[in-house]
N, C-alpha and C positions, 0 to 999 in steps of 0.2 A: 292258380297264382304261379305255377312253372312257366307260365308264357309270359309274366309281367316281369321281364328282365329288369326294367328300370326299378321297380319296387324291391326286387333283390339286392340288388346293389345299393340301395339307399337302407336296406337292414340290415347291413352287413358292416358293421361297427369297425370291426379290426381287419378289414381288408382281406377275408379268407379267400374269396374269389380273385382278387388282384394277385394274391401269392401263389394260387395254383396256375394261372395264366403264365406266371412268371418261372414257373419250374423248369422248363427247357433251360432258359438262361442261368438259373440257379445251380443247376447240375455243371454246365460248363464252367462257370466261376468257381465252383467248389474244387473242381479239378485243379484250376490254375492255383487254389490256395494251397492245396496239399502239395503240388509241386515247389512252392517257394518256402515251405518250412523246413528247416534244418531237421536233420535225421537223429534219432537217438544214438548215442554211442554203442558199437558191436554190431555183429552181423549175425551170431549164431543162437538164432531164436527157435525154441523149441514149441513153442505154444503161445496164442494171441488171446489176449482177454479184452473185451468191450465192457466196461463198467459204467452204468447209467440207469435212469429211470424214464418211463414213459416215453415221450418222442423223443427223447434224447438218447433211449436204448433201441429204438427200432432199426436204427443204422447197424448196430451190431448184429441183429439177425439177419438184415439183408446181407451183411459181410458173411455170417456164418453159411448161409443157404447159397450165394453166388460162389463163396470159396471152397465149397465142399468138394468139388471135382477140379480145382485148379491149385489149392494151395497143400503144400505136404505137411503141414502143420494143422492142429485143430484149433479151432474159435470156439470160445466159449463166452456166453454173454452173462454178465453178473448183473443182478438188481437186487443187490443189497448193501448193507453197511460193512460187510466182511468178504475178504476175497478168498477163494477156494484155496485149500492147503500147498497145491503145487506151485502156485506162483512164486516166482525167485528170480534170481538173474538172469535166465535165461527165457524168460516171459517178456513180451511185449504187452504192455497196457496202455489201451485207449482209454483215458478218462473224459467222459463226454458229459457235459451239462451245458443246455443253452443258455440258463440264466448264469451259470456259474457260482450257483449257491445251493444246489441240490444237497441236502444235508449227508444222505446217503453216499454221492459220490465223493464228496469232500472226505469222508471217513474211509472209503476204500482207497482214494488217492494216498492219503497218509499211511496206510498199510502197505500200499505199492512200494512207496519209499522206503519205509522201513526195512522191506525186505529186498532191496536191491533191484527191483524190476525194471526196466527199459521203459520209460513213460513216454506219450504223446497225449497232449491234451487240447479238446476241441471245446471250444467255448466263445461266448460273446463277450466275456469278462468276469465281473464278480470275483468271489473270494479265491475260486479255483486259479483264475489266471493269476491273481496277485502271489499266490503261493507257487504256480509253477514258475513263474518269472525270478522269484526270490531262490529256488531251488536250481534253476538253470535248466528247466524242463522244456524241450521244444512245445511252442503254444500255436495251434491254428486258430486264429481269431476270426471268426465267421461274423457276418452282418446281424445286428440286431435289428429289433422293430417288428418282427413277425412272430406268429406262435410258435412254440418248439415243433409241434405236430405238422406244422407247413414248411419245417425246415430240412426235410430228410435228405435233400441232396447236400446241404451243408453238413449235416451230420454223419453222412454215410460216404460220399465221394472221396473226401480227403483220405480216407482210411485207405483207399485202393490206391491213391497216388502214393502214399507213404510205402505201402507193401510193394508196388511197382520198383519204387526207387531203390528198394532195399534186395531187389532181385528175387522177391518172392511170388509175384505175379507178373504175367506179360499178357500182350495185347489189350490192356485195358484201355489205351488213351483212343484206341478206333471204336471201342465198344460207348465210350462215354460220348464220343461224337455221333455215334448212331442213336444213341439212346436221346439226345438232345434234339436231333432231326425227327425223330418218331415222336416225340412229345409235341412238338411243334404241329404235327400233323393231326395228332389227336384232340388238342386242344380247340381246333376249328370244329369238332363234331361235337364237342361237350360243354362247350361255352354258354352263358345264360341265354345268348342272342339266338340260339337254334331252339325250334319250338319243339314241345313235348313229342310230337309224332315223329320226329327226325332226330331224336338225341337220346341216344342210349344211357346216359346218365341218369336222366330225368326219368326215364321208364322205370330204371332200377329204384329210384327213389319211390315211385309210385306204387312199385311192386311191394314196397317196404311198408309203405304208410298204413299205420294202424294195425300192423303185423310186427312180430318179432323176428328179426333177421338172423338165420343159423346159416353161417358160413364155413363150407367144407374146402380145405386144400390138400395138397399131397406132400408127403413127407419128401423133401430133398428139392421141391421145385417151387411148387406154392403155398407151402406151409406158412411162411410169414407174411404173405401177402392176405391169408386168411385172417391172422392174427391182427395185421393193419387194419381191415376192414371193420372188424369188430372194435377196435379203440376208436375208429373213427366216426362209427355211427354213436358211440359212447358221447365224445366230446363234442362233436360238432352239432349232431341232432338230439342231445339230452336224451337218448332212448336205449333202452336194452338190446345187446346183441350177443351172439354167441359163436365160438369157432371150434373146430375139430380139424384132424388130418385123416386121410386116407394112408394105409389100410388100418391104421388102430381104430379108426371109430367103427369099423365093420366088426369088431371083436368086443364091442361093449353099447355103445351109444346108440347104436343102430336097433337094439332091443328097446329102448326107450321111448320108443313113438308109438306105444299102443293105447296108454291112458293118460290122463283123460281126454277123452276125443274132442270133445268142445274147445279144450286147449290147444291142441294139435292143430286144429283150423286156423289157430293165429299164427302159426309158423310158416316163414317163407324161406326156402332153402336156396343157397346159391352155391353150384360147384365150379371153383377155379380150376382151369385146366390148362397144362403145357404140354407143346409138343414132346417134350422130352421124358413125359411120364411113362412109369413102367407098362409094359402092355398089360399086365396082370391088373394093375391099377386101373387101367382105361377100360378094362373089363368089368372091374369092380363100380365103376361110375353107372354102367348102363344096369347093371342087375339092381343097385341100391336106389337108382331113380326109379325103376319099376316098381319097387317096394314103396317108397316114401310118397310118390305121387297120390296113393289112394289115402294117405294117412294127413297130409298136411294142405295148407292153402295153394302152395305151388313150389316147383322147381325150376330153376333156371341153371343152365351152364354157361361158362364165359370161357373162352379160349385166348391165352396170351398170344400177342402178335409181336412182329420183330425178328430179325435173325439173330443178334446177340442176346445172350441171357440176361443182360442189363436192361435191354430195351422189353423184353418180355415181362421181366418182373414189374417193372413201371407202367406197361400198359395197365396192367390190372390194378395197380396202385392208383394210378390215375383215374380210372372208372370209378374205383371205391371212394376216392376222396371227394370228385365232383356229385357222386350220387348222396352222399353222407350229408354235404352241404344242401342238395337240394330236399332231400329229407327234413332237415331243420327248418326249412321255409314254409315246408308244407305242415309242420307243426306250428307255425308262427314264432319261433323262436331265431333268436341272433346266434349263428353258429359259432362266433368266437370264443366270446366269454364262457369261462369255466369256473363259476362262483362257488360250487362246492368245493372245489379242489383248493382254491383260494382261502375259503375259510377254514379248511382243515388246516393246510400251511400256517394259518395264522395262529389257529390254536396249539399246535404243535410248537412254534415259536415262542411262546409263553410257557413252555414246561421245561 
């Protein structure tokens, strides 16, 4: 199946493969959108909050990890109807909803307005854009027509542009340029036309097939990528997956791989690495892998590539995104539609 690239394109009703191929251009375009958007008034920002859900929140997690060593203020990701109590006039809030109609984000937006926070909205339209325009809040309008989980460039990169223009980040433009170039190189390795025996993304999907992926990252570097892989397997392949982070998982989860042995043999572990990982965490990788290889179906390590932190983050995201789509085809499902989520939203809308 994975070598029948024409069948995969035919079975991809929402163009998930096309969206992945276009991600390098999406990131470059997203940077331009962020540069063109009016800035919120004031510059004395003491904390940044990104409020959103699902694919619209992952950009906040990317900002939190990428900015941890670059920003002098904390970044908090809010996945709720309400905002943390500290949010106020010195808080910059990015309200992110690809559709513009996510009820939790609309609620958080209203609360941010009531508390006098500085707001920037990222959306394709919907009620969120209507409210922001009426309130005089800057709006970054991103292109519609793709699944929110395929729009990470649009829902993340503009926040970097805004923070750069506010004097809170430096050197980002060069990082975005390298990111785009690096993804252009990687897509030639991962695209459907490259056969299984030469395609790392297809090989990863084969490792996951009829198994449960367990994705492990490291705090401060690859943690958000592990979370992303889990979500992409869920939404694209319609399959379970789980994630955790070093060193925390060595203090609890590691103990849970003893029973039942027949279930453990259905688990496949991927350890996501970055050249900036702490030396003690690197040592933990080796010891943990030695322990886990005796218990589970397999363990694979993947190291991020690229010079800049943005390129390294997305080098791993890109591999996971492609692998999750190929896993969908192995299960014989269309990677695009998420009918269970649609049904849930429809049920909630009537209550």
